[in-house]
N, C-alpha and C positions, 0 to 999 in steps of 0.2 A: 301902334307897333307897324310898321310896314310889313309888305308882303310882296314876294317876287317868286314866279314859276310854282306857286303852290305851295311854298314853305316859309317859315318865319326866319328871316335873313340872320338874327342872332343864332339861329341854332343850325350847325352843320347838318345836312341830309345825311340820311342812314346810310344812303348806297356810296357817299364818299368817302364817309370815316364813322363807322357804328360806335367805336369807342369814344371819340370826340363828340359824337352826337348824344351818347349817354351822359356824360359829364355836361355838356351844355343845357341839357333839358334839366337835370336835378340841381344845377345851380341857379338857372332861369327860373324855374318855377318854386324855387327857395325851399326845397326838400332838405337840405343840408348845407353846412359848410365845413370846411377845414379846421382843424384845430390846432393848436402849436405843438400837440404830442404826436409824432410820426405815426402814421396808419390810424390814427382814431379821428373820428368827424363828431360834429354837434349836430343832433337832430334838431331841426327847425320845427316849429309849431306844425306845418302841413306835413311835414315827415312822419312827426312823433304821432299826430293825430291817425295817419294811416295805420301804425303799429298798434295804438290803443284799440281800434276799431278790430283789427285781428285778434287781438289780445281778448275781447270780449266775444266775438265768434267762438274762438277754440276754447275759451275756458268753460263756456257753457257746454259745450260739446265733452268735456274731461268731466265735468261734475254730472252730466247725465249717463257718462259709464261707470260713476262710482269713484271719481279720483277727488282728493282733497288738497287744497295748496298750504305749503309750508315753505319755512326759508332757513337755509344753511348758510354757515360762514363763506365768506370770500376767500379767506386764508386757509391752505390745508398742509398740515405739515409734511415734509419733504419723505418722511417714513412710510406714509401712507400709500404714496406711488410706488415704492419699493416692494410693497405686498404682492403686487400682481404686475409680473415681469413684462407680459407681452402689452399690458397697459401702459406703462412707464416708458417702453422703447417707442411705443407710437407718440407719444405726446413730447417726450423729452426735447425736442430740437424748438418746439415752441413755449415752453414753460419759462416765465419770468419768476424770480423770488425775491423774497423780502428777506434781507439778511440782517438788517440793523434797524432798530427802533427804540425810541427814547434816547438816543444818543450811544446805545449799547449794542454789541454784537448779540445777535439772538443764538441761543444754544442749539436750535435746530432751525434750518431755513425753512421758510414758509411760500408754497407756492400759491401764486396769485389763481383762482380757480379757471382751470380750462374746462372742465366738465366735473361733475359731481359724484360719480359713480363711488369714489373712495369714501368720501365724507359721509353718504347715504349708507354704504355699508359698514361705515364703525358704529353709526347712531344704530343701524337697525340691529346689528349684533345686541346691542342693549335691550332694544324695544321687543324682539320678537323671541319669545319662550317656548308657547305651544301652538299646536295646528290652531287653536281658536283665536291667533292672532294674524292668521292669513286669510286671504291675502291682504298684502299692505300695499296701499294704493296711493301713492304720493306725487304730486308735481309741485315743481318750482317754477317761479319767472324770477329771472335773474340777468345779471352781466356775466360775461365770461371773459378771458383774456388769452390770446394764442398769438404769439410774437410774430407776425407775418412778414415775411421778406418781400413779398410784393401784394400790394392792397388795392383794392378798387371798392369806392363807397358803397355801402350797404352790402356788396356780394362777398368782399373778403376784407375784413378791417382787423386790427390787433386787438381792440374791444369791441364786442357786439352785444346785442341783445338777444335773450333766447327765452324758451321753455324747456324744462328737463323733466321728463317723467321717469320716476324710478321705483318699481314694484318688486314685490318678493311672494312667492307662491309656493304651494305644498308640493308640486310635481312639475314635471317638464310639459305634459298636456296643458296645464292651466295657463303656465308660461307662456308656451307657443301660442296659446289661443290669444292672451294678451298682448302679444307682439303681432299678430295679425289685426287684431281689432283696432289698434292705435294705426296702424298703415291705412285701415280702411278709414278711419277718422281724419287722417290727413288727405287722403285722396278726397273725401266728401268734401273738405274746407277748400282745399285748392280749386278743384273743379267747380263746386257750386257757391263758393264766395269770391273767388279771385278770378274765376272763368278761365281757368288755365288749363288745359287738356295735360295729363300726364301719363308716363309708361311705368307702370308698377312691377317690381320684379326683385330678385335677390341678388345681393352683391357676390362678384367673386371673391375668394378668399384673399386675396391681396389687397382688396377694394374696400374690406368689411372695417368694421370699429375695432381699434386696439383693444384685444380681450374679450370681444363678442365671438359666441359660437357661430352665429347666423346673423348678418345684416341684411335689411329689405330697405328698399328706398323706392321713392317716385321722382321720376326724371322728367323736368319740362325743357322743352325746346326754345330758345331766345330766336329774335328775329335775324340774327347773323349765322343761325344755325348749331350755335352752340348751346351746351347742356348747362343746367344748373339742377344740382341736387335739392328738390325741394322738402326733401323731409326724411328722415330716417327712423327705423326702429329697429333695435336689437334683442336678440335672445341670447343672453349671457351664461346659460346653463348654471353651473354651481361653481364657476371658476372665482366669482368676486365673493360667493359665500364661504368657500373654502378659505381663501386669502383672509378673509375678514371676520371668521368663525359665525357666520350668522347661520344659526342651528335653531331648531324647534322638537320639541318632543310630539312624536306623530301619534295617532288613535292607537297604535299598539303598545304605546309607552317606549318607543325607541327613538334616540336621538337622530335627527336627518339634516341635511344640508338644504337650505332654500335654494329654489330655482329662481333667477332674477331676471329683470329685463331694464332696458331703458329705451327712452324714444325722444325726439326732439325736434323742433323746427325753429328758425330765427330770423332777424330781421334782414336777411338775403332775400327773403319772400319779397320785401319791398322792392329790391334791384329787380327780381323775376318778374314782378308785374309790370314795372316800367318797359323790361326789354321785350316782354312777350307783345304788350299792347300798344305801345307809344308809336307816334309816327312823326312825320317831317315837321308838323304843327306843334309837338311837344307831347306832353302827358295825354292818356287815355285812363282814365281811372274806373276801376268795377265799381259800380254802383253801392255794392254792400259794404265797401269800406272806404269809400270816398269821403273826406271830411266835409266836403261840401257837395251834396248830390243836385242841387237845384240853385243856381244864380237868376235872381228876378234884377231885371235891368227897365227901369221905365224909360220912354222915350217920348218926344214931343216937343213943341214949343214952349217957352216960359209961360205964356198964358195958360196952358192946360197944366202947368207941371202939379200946381196944389192937389188938383183932383184926382190926378193920376198916380201920384205917390200916396194919396189916401186910401185909394183902392189897392194898391201894391202894398200898404201896409196890412191891411184887412185880407188880403188873399195870403201873404205871409204866415200870420195868426193861423189861418185855416191849415196850412201845409205843415206848419211846426206841430199844432196839435195832433196832426196825423201822424207823428212821428218820423217825418222827412226833414233832413238836414238842410236848410235852406239859407240863404244870405241874400241881403238887398244892396246892390252897388247903385244908390240914387246921387252920386257926386254929380255936380252941375257943371263942374270946370274940365271934365274929361268926356270925350265924344262917344256916343254908342258904339262906333266902329272900332274905338280903341279897345273898349270894354270886350267887344266880341271875341278879339284876338286875344286877350290876356286870358280870358277864361278858357278858351280853347286850348292855349300853351298850357294852362295850369289843369287841363284834362276832366274839368267838372262835367259831368254826364249830362244834363239838361241847363240849358240857356232859356229862359221864360222872358218875352219880349211882350212888352204892355204898352199901348199909346194911346191917346186919345180916340183915334177912328176903331181901334179894339173894344173901347169901354162902350163906345156907341153901339157897336155890334153885339155886345156881351160875351166877347172872348177875349182870349189872348192867343200868343204865338209859343209853342214849344219847339226847339230845335236840339236834336240828338247830336251829342259830341262824335258818336262813332259813324253814322250815317250822313250827318249834316243835313237830314231830311227836316224840312219845317212842316209843322203841322198845326193848325188853327183849331184850338178847342173851346168848348163853352165853359165860362168861368163857374157857371151853376156843377159843374161836373169836374172841376179842375182836380181835386185832391185823387180820384180814381183814374184819370187821364194819367198824371204824372207817376202813379204808382204801377200802371200799365206800361208806361214809356220805360220807368227805371227796368221793369223786369224784362221788357223787348231789347234793351241794351246789354243788359248781361248776357241773353242769348245770343244776340249778335256778337259780341266780344268772343264769346266761348267758340261759336261756330266758326268766326273767321281765324282762331288760333288753331283750331283741330283741322282747319282746311291748310293750314298753312304747314302744320307739322305732317300732315298725311302727301303733302307735296313735297317735303323734303326729307322723305323716309324713305332709302332705297337698299336695295339688296346687293350684296357681294359674294362671289365665291373663292375668291383667292385675294392675298396682300397685294399683289400688284393690280389687281382690278380696282381695290381698293382706294390706292394710290392716284391713280389713274382719276379715279371718280372725284376725289378729293379736289384734284386741280378743277374739275369743272362743276362740282356741285357743293352745296353745303347742307348741314344737317346730320341726321342720325343713320347708321348703317347698319343692316342685321347680317350677321355673318355667323358661320359655325366657328366652334372652339373645341378643342380636344380634351381640355382641362389642365392643360400643361402651362404652369406659369412662365416658363421660358416663351412659348409662343405669344402669350398675353403681352409679355415684356417687349418681345420684338415689333408687335404692332405700334407699340408707344413708342419706342425708338425712332421707327421708320415713318410714322405719320403724325405723332403728338396726340394721337387719339387714344383715350382709356376706355376700358369696358365700364360701361354705365350700369348696367344690369343685366340679368337673366330674365328676360320678361315672362311674367305668368302667362301671356296670351299673345305669343308671338305670330305674325301675319304668315308665317310659314316655318317650318322647321326644317333646319339645315344638317345635311348629313355628314359634311367634311369640314375640318379645320381650315380657317383661311390661311393659315401659315405653313402648317406642315404635311396638310391633305390626308392625315389619318381620320379614321371616325371621330366624327363630333359629338363629343358628352351634352353639349349646351348649345342653344341658338343665344347669342348674344347681341345686346346692342351695343356699339362702339361710336365716341363720339369726342370731339374736343369741348372742354368744359371750363367752366370758371371755377 
């Protein structure tokens, strides 16, 4: 693979066209391909393994907090959506329906799952009878369909993969505790596994989940300054419990409605990690979810090939036994330089080079995908050196992303100031908001930016609304978003 001016020529530079860069990278790195169905993609093995590794990390966190997995049907009767008016209004434009099956018209249309609050609600009403049945804590790993008009692979597709947790509780306090606990679980995962810094906060009423009492989110900044909603957690109050008659007999022998929650993250996290960490050379993958953490490349003339490959195989076994995801590229018909560029483009965190001179010295060379730094390490201490470098790469990725976020986070006092700033800057804006939906709508109409959330810990508290100038009820993060 040829290089020019510091980037791979098959990949459009980010500064030239960020969207084109993104498509070039995910196609070139073979993460996905387009399917014949509009708005749907095929996850190729390298892309799907990212999701599998995310699943593994998240699933353990869910189980550690007392949740269990189940699976609910893909098809949902249309009447279920009509039971919660706000919910159906929020999803109706995106709902695809099955109207015919087995050559006959169905008596009732079946929606293809956009989310499962209604199906969980129907089943919870059957399963919950007493306070002894609570809390009920269930998660499902599934696919969902939302018929999007504008799509972008991983970030917004008509069908995508996700997890959705749905829980039922005795009272508001317990349900709200669950809502915040899961927001914290997502924050921990995105920051400590994907190396992506996030802004935690509450959604404004116009941006909250359809049917929720309160919605909370974590927002991540991409390298073009746009936001990706990286996870949401919803307190649903008793809205769905009333709609689906989810009741329990309390400790005083009185019938009460359950308080419910829902929370989820999706494969849009794959798109987020690409846009947060990638560079003009291609992918930069967080070590904890990379399908391959170390690629071993034996080098040297043909006469030393057998002994070098023999040692490579021995070291491969050591790394694999230590739980490190490692692969060997010992192809003789491809040059080392081509391999170096190929695996840089694919974002593999560490490249391990081993040649005859290295063997003589009892060492090998480790190269970090993030810093490009080369380090000679003793073969006797290889596993520990690799583990240490993987941890360092994670920290380097997080710190770089955090520095970028901080450098592209600015404060504005008025809408006019925000519009001028948007012509010169990219990123997130912190501004005051009076709480009026009309003012929030005006920001969107005049800038294309939406309120991302009301951050729990803003860098500063704003006193005046950026639109009308009245007293600010909230300090809000505004940004354009995917």
